[in-house]
N, C-alpha and C positions, 0 to 999 in steps of 0.2 A: 379678561385679558393675562395674560402669563405671568407668574410672579418673576421680578425685576430686583437683582442684588447690584446697588450703586458701589463702584468702586471708589473710593477719594485715595487724594494724596496723604489723608492723615495720620494713617493705621502703621505706616512702615517706620521701621526704629530700629538703630544701632547703638551700640554700647558709648559712653562719651564720659571723659574724666572728672567733668564737673561733681562736685560732693553734693552729697541732700539735704535738701532742707532741716533748720532743727524742729519737727514738728511731729508731734507722737500721738497714737491712736485715743490717749488719755484725752487731751486737749479738746476732743469730740462732743460736746453737752449732750447729742442724742446718744453715746455709747456710756455714757455715765450710768452707772447701779443706781435704780431707782427713776430711771427719766421716766416724767410721766407723758411721754411722746407718743403718738402712734405706732406703735410696730414697724411698719413700713417703713418709716424711716431711719429707724435704725438700724435696719437691713440696706437700706440704699448705702447710708454713710458709711456701713460698715465694708460693703462690696468698692464702694469708691476708693476705701482707705486700701483694700488690697489689690483692685486696680495700680493705683498710684505706686507702690514698693514695689510690684512686679516690673512695670513699667521703667526701662531706662530713659536719663535726661536725654531729650533730642541733642544730635550732632548735625553740624554741615555733612556726613555722609547720607542723611535722609533727605530723601528728595521734596520736601516740604519743607526743607530746615537748610535746603544748599548755598541758600545764600542770606543764610542769616545765624550767625555766630553767638552763642551764649557764651564763651569765655571771658566774656569781662563779667557777668552776673554773680555778685555778690550774694551767696545763699544765707548768710548769717544775719536774719531779719526775724523777727518776732510779730506777734499780735498785739494790738494796744490792749493796752490794760483800760480798764473800767475806771469812768472819770477823765481818758484822756481828753475830751472835748475841750476841757476846760483848762488845760497846760498848752493845748497845739493851736495855730492859728485859726481864727475863726472864719469860717464861710462870709464873703464877699457878699453884700446885699445884692449884687449886679445879677448873682446867678438865680436868686430868689424870683427875679422878676420872669414876668409870662414874654415866649418867645414863639410860643405857637396861637395868637389867640389871645384876645381883651382881657380875659380870666383864665382862671383855673377851675378845672370840675374837680380837681384835688392834687393833693403837693405833698409828697414824702420826702424828708432829707434825713439821710441816712448819715452820724459822725462817727468817730472815731470811739471806739471802747464801749460800742454795743447800742450806743444810744440814738433814738429815732421823733423825730415828729412830724405826726399823721394828721391831713385835713381832707378830707371828702366832702362832698355837699352832699347835703340833707336830702333833697330828692333824689340821689342816685343809689344812696342808700337803700332808701324805700321801694327801690324799682331793681333790688338785690344786688345791684353792682358792688364787684369787693375790689379794695385796692386799699392795703398794708403793707406792710413788713414784712421779712420772711419770719421772723421770731414768732410774731403775734398769728403767722396763716398757719404755723407747723402746729400751734394748740388749737386755733377755731376753725380751720378751714383746711384740714386735713384732707377733707375730701374730696376736694376738688387738685390738691399737691398729688393725689395718691394717682389722677388720671391725666396726668403730665410731667410732673415728677421722674426724669432719667426716660422717660420715654421718646423724645425728641431727640436728646443728645443724650447718647450713651459715657457713661465716665469713663471708662476703657478706649475712647476714642485718642487719647493722648497724656502726657504726665501732667501737664497743667489742668487739663479737664479734670480728672482722677482726683488732681489734689483740691480745686475748685469747688466739686462736689461734695468732698468730704470734711472739709473745711469753712464752707461758706454758712456765716451769720447773720451777713449782711447783703437784703437782698427785695425784692418784689411783689408781691404776686397781683395781678391787674387778671377779674375775672368781670366778663362781661354776658347775663343769661339771654336767650332766646330773644332777640328782635326787638333789642336795649338801645336807642341810641345816644350815644354819651355826645354830647354838643362839644361841651366847655372842653379843651385838652386836660387829659393827665400828666404831671409834672413830677420826675424824680431826682433827685441828685444824691450822689455817693460821694462825700467830700473826704478825702482823703491826705490830710497834710502831714508835714513830720518827714524823717531820712529813717533809714533802719527797721521798717515796718512794714508787715504786710497784710493788706486786704483782699477779703474773699467775695464773690458777690455771685448771687442768683437770681434772675429776672425771669419771672415765669407769667406768660401774659396767654391767657384762655378764652377766645371770644367763639361764643356757641352760633346755632346757625341764626344768619339772619342780623345780628349784630353788627354796631358800628361804635368804633371810636379811634382817637387820636392819643397817642400816650408819646412823649417827648422824656428820655432821661440822659443824663450826665455824668459821667464820672470825671472829676476837679481835682486839683491842688494847686497850692506853691511849688514855683521853683525851690530847691534846696542847693546850695552852694557846696555843701558835703553831704559825702553819703548816697547810699540809694535808699529805693524803695522797691517794694513790688506787688503788682496785682494782677491776680488771676480770677476768671470771672468766668459767668455761664450764662447764654441765653436760650430760653426756650418759648418759641411760640405758634401756638395751634389755633388757626384761621379757618373755623368752623362755613359749612355751607352757606353760599351767598352771601358770608361776613364780610367786612371791610374794614380793615385796617391801617392805618398811616403811624406807621413808629419813625421818630428820632432819636438818634442814638450821637451823642456829640463826646468826644475825649479831646478834653483839655488837661491833661494829666501834667504835672511842673515835669521839667525835663531832668529830673534824676530818677525817673519811676520808670521800672521794666514790666511792660502793660501785655499779658497774655489773654486771650480769648477764646472760646468756640461757641459757635451761635447758628442756630438752626429752626427756621420757619417753616412748617407747614400747613400749604395750604390745600382745604376742600373742594369741592364741586361747586363752581362759579365763584369762590370767594375773592378777595383782592386783597394785595397786600403792597403800600408803599414805603418801600425802608430807603432814609437818609440818612447816609453815615456823613460825620465830618471830624475830621483825625489829627488837631494841631499842637498835640503837646505828646509827651512821653520822651525816654531817652531813648526807647526801644522796644517797639509794637508787632506782634505777632498777633494774626486775629484770620480766624477760620470763620467765615459768613457764607451759609449753605441755604440757599431756597430749594425746598420739594415741593414740587405740584403737583400733588396725589391725587386730585378729584379734577374730572374732566368740566375742562371751560374755566379752570381758575389762573390766575393771573400773578405775576407779581413784578414790579418794578424795583431796581436797585441803583440810587446814584450815589455818587461817592464823591468825596472835598480831601484834600490833604493838601499841606504845605509846609514842607521842613527846612530848618533850618538850621546853624551849628554844626553837629555831627548825628542828628538825628538821623534814626533808622525805623521807616514801619514799612512794615510787609504784610498785605494786605491776602489773602488767597479764598475765593471766593469759587461757588460752584451754586450750576443754575439745571438742577433736575428735571425733567420733564417726565413725569411719572405713570401720566393719564393722556388721552387724545383732547385735542382742541386745547393744547395749555399754551398761557403766551408768558415769555420771560424777556424782560430790557433791563442791562446793567450798562450804565455809565459811569467810570470812574475818572476823573482828573485831577490833574496836581502839580503843583510847582515846587522846585527845591532850588534853597541857596547854599552857598559856603561847600562846604564837603558832608552835607547831609547826602542820604541813599534814600529811594523805594524801591520798594517788590512789588508788582502785581502777578498774581498766578491767577487766572480763570479759565474753568471749564464750564463747555455746555452740553449736559448728558440727556441723550433723548433711547427711551427706554424702547426694548420691544413691543410695539403694537401702540405706541404713543404716537399714532399718526395726526396728522394734522398740528404739531408742533409746530411754536414761532419762539425760535429763541435769537435774541441778537446783544452780543458784548461788543463793550469798545473802552479803552483805557487810554487818554493822552494825557502827555506829559511834556512841561515845559522845563528845561535847566535854565537858573539864572545865573549859574557861576561854573565856571572852568572846570572844578573838582566833583560838582555835583554826579548822581549817578541815578540814573531811574532804567530797570530790569523791567521789561511789560511781555510776560508770554501769556496770549490767550489758547485755547484748546476747545477741542470740538470731539464730541464722542457719539456717534448717531449711529441707531441700533433698529431705525425705522427708515422705511421707503418713500414717506408721502408726509414731506418735511421744511419748512425754512430755517435753516441756522446761517447767520452771520455774524464774524469778529472781525476784530481790528485793533491795532495798537500802534500808537506812535513815541515819539522820543525825540524833540527837536528845541532848538536854542531861540530866543528872542529873536525876532525879524528886523535885522538892522534899517532897511527898507521903512521900516512902520514908524521905525524910531525916529529915523531923519526925515519921514514927514513931516511927523506932530512937532519934531523940534524946529522945523524952516515955518512951523507955524506960531513960532513963540512960545511954545511950551518946553519949559526946563526938562531936563534928562531924567531927573528923578520922576516927576511927575507921567514923563512920557512913558517910562517904566512903568509905572502903576497903572495906567490906563488902557495897557495892552494885557497887564495880566488881569486886569478886571474884565476885559472884553475874551480873553480866553477861556476864566469860568463862567463868563455869562449863561452857556445851556446848562449849564449845573444849577445855577441860581434859576433858568426858567422852570425848571423840574420844581423845585422846592416851593408848596403854595401858601409858605410863612413868611411874611414879609421881615418877622422878627429873627428867624434862621438866617434869613439873607442878609440880613445887617451886621447880626453876629459875625456871620461869613466875612462881609465886607471890610469888619473894622482886624480880622485877623487880616487878612491881605495888606491892610494900611500899614499893621504892625509889625510884622516882617518883612514889607519893604523899606520900613523904616530910615 
């Protein structure tokens, strides 16, 4: 098959009047004089920093950012100091409980100030599974990082991608060797309390040929009454030939956090990725998520749940790239909106020349629960092969008054009727999630937001 170039909406940029963040090259540990880290890490961080300095801040003149305005972002943020975990809000115990099974195969808690708590089942460790924080991985598993770091998500893909690549010290490495099956889910949490702070994270997931695993990652913080906080993150995933990854990603940032992420998964021949997104927090989110099906027979499913209220603004930009024949992608994002909140979803299915027999599907459904809530839904197709099946759809609608009347006529109070209708709206997403704990988390979110 001829080489293919995927044109995404993340590269075009124009100037913006937003002030730069107060970070400097000297703050990057890998570039410090006398650093004992592998040379490629210093080169990677250096290239990322150079890209950050060259790239302008996104503005509404950029197509990918046309519906997301950053003029309210406060750039006067700082990195958490060592020991900050002792002064800031503690992580709730409820976040540490298993939500994708009866127990954890391993758990990592990333705390402010660089502290982390790591646990991995001894049997998995004996089988060669690596599940550790990024700081440890840079010193003990540089060989694994060299195969993927910056290879799936390039630092120059955007201003925030470059900043995260340069500054990330919080992060997780997941490595599963050939034909190893991780039966109990791996679980990591990035806990980022406080205002006026900046958190940078990098998740690196590598499954070798025939490996399988379930990995759950959550980013969370309490809401702060005053000030803002920033999170910029990168997610790089490699699913090898015949490998199977179930990845659950939950975003429950406090409603003062401005959250930016660039994420991409690369799936090899006959590999399978089941990727679940849950977004209920943050003041503003801009997320780029791409699925690259690079091997024949590769399959990817993307399921998204979001519920906004207040003045929240969530912007998800997804892309399903069929780069080989006989590949299958399936995307369903569903969201509900209250008050003056807003959601944006932009989706694209791309089929490369020669990627015959590709089967792509994408749908975005939105339910507005308030007169001032707004959902923008923009599906897209770019097909350069002639023997494919690709479909897409998008809807935005209000709650059906006939359904409310029917439930009320049977003695159900108005608010309870509304909640039942919203739960029914989200049911197709719930059915796609194989974990009862995750479904219960989403159902509790519905109850809280409907409160």
